[in-house]
Each structure stands twice: as structure tokens, then as C-alpha cells.
C-alpha positions in Angstrom: -0.1 0.1 0.1 2.8 2.4 0.9 4.5 1.8 -2.5 1.2 2.4 -4.4 0.7 5.6 -2.5 4.3 6.7 -3.4 3.7 6.0 -7.2 0.3 7.6 -7.1 2.0 10.6 -5.7 5.0 10.8 -7.9 2.8 10.2 -11.0 2.5 13.7 -12.8 0.2 12.7 -15.6 -3.0 13.6 -13.4 -1.4 17.0 -12.8 -1.0 17.6 -16.5 -4.5 16.9 -16.9 -5.6 19.1 -14.3 -3.5 22.0 -15.5 -5.0 21.7 -19.0 -8.5 21.4 -17.6 -7.9 24.5 -15.9 -6.5 26.2 -18.7 -9.5 25.3 -21.0 -11.9 26.6 -18.4 -10.3 29.9 -18.4 -10.3 30.2 -22.1 -13.9 29.1 -22.4 -14.8 31.6 -19.8 -12.9 34.3 -21.8 -14.5 33.2 -25.2 -18.0 33.1 -23.8 -17.6 36.7 -22.3 -16.2 38.1 -25.3 -19.1 36.5 -27.6 -21.7 37.8 -25.3 -20.2 41.3 -25.1 -19.8 41.4 -28.9 -23.4 39.7 -29.3 -24.9 42.6 -27.4 -23.4 45.1 -29.3 -23.7 43.7 -32.6 -27.4 43.2 -31.8 -27.8 46.9 -31.1 -25.8 48.0 -34.3 -28.1 45.7 -36.5 -31.1 47.3 -34.8 -29.8 50.9 -35.4 -29.0 50.1 -39.1 -32.2 48.3 -39.6 -34.1 51.4 -38.1 -31.9 53.8 -40.2 -33.0 51.8 -43.5 -36.7 51.9 -42.8 
């Protein structure tokens, strides 16, 4: 059991996966925030252009 815990503790593959997961989560938050901000502004601009054309 002691050997298993030492091997598990020294195994770094799980740490890499956790780091990539955190990086992916941060990137997704940034992308979703940017899309929501641009989406709201784009909707307003299209509404203004539509009103100006009519």
C-alpha cells in the first residue's frame, strides 16, 4: 500500500490533465464573455442600421 501511494503521488500525468482542464476552463470563460459582449453590441448595431434603413 505504501508503494502504491508513493507511485500515485509521484505520477505527474494527472497533474498535466488538471492543468489543461484549468486552462481550458479559463479560455472558455474568456471566449463566452467576449461572445456575449460582442453579441450584445452587434445586436444593437443591427437594430440601429435596420431602423435607419426603414
